[in-house]
N, C-alpha and C positions, 0 to 999 in steps of 0.2 A: 153539482149544486143545482137545485131546482130553481126555476124562474121565479117562483114565489118567494123563496129565500133571498134571492138576489134583489128582488123588488123591495122586500122588507128591509134589507140592509141599506140600499140606496135611500129609502125613506128615513131610516134612522139617522143615516149620515146627514142628509139634507136638514133634519131637525136641529142639527148642531150648528148650522150656518146662521149668520145674522139674519134678522127678519128681511131686510132689504135684498140681501144676496139670495136668500131662499125664494123670495118672490120673483126676482129676475130669472132665476133657474127654472122655476116652475112655468113662468109665462113662456120662456123659450122652449124648454123641453117637453112640457106637458101640453101646453096650449098651442104650441107651434108658431108664436109670434116671432117676427124678425126683430133685429136690434132697434130699428127705427120706431117700430110700433110699441115696443116695450118702453122705449125712452119717452114717447109721447104719453103713453098711458100713465106712467109713473112721474112724469114731469122731471126727468133727469136727462143728462146728455147721453149720447150714444157711447162715448168713451167710458162713461160711468158704468153703463150696461155691459160693455166689453170687459171692464175690470171685474165686475161682479161674477160674470160667467167664467172668466179665467180663475178666479178664486175658487168658485164652486167646483169646477171640473178638476182643478189640481187637488182639492180636498178629497173629491171622490176617487180619482186615480190612486192617490197615496194610500187610501184606506181599502180600496178594492183590489190591490195588487195581488193579494193572496188567492184571489179568485181568477186570476188571469183573464181579465176582461179588457 
């Protein structure tokens, strides 16, 4: 699988996440913010940030398992 295909699939899958979950994922993985910075920016707790990241990563792992990533 080409990197472009994998990137497109990840983008498609993250579009299926709730708005807040997607925002947390992107701030963490795309923008490189840590949990404290994300919590501060979104006015949510660090535990909520952790919960959203856990949900997003589980969703990605479950749906990308066929790609062996």
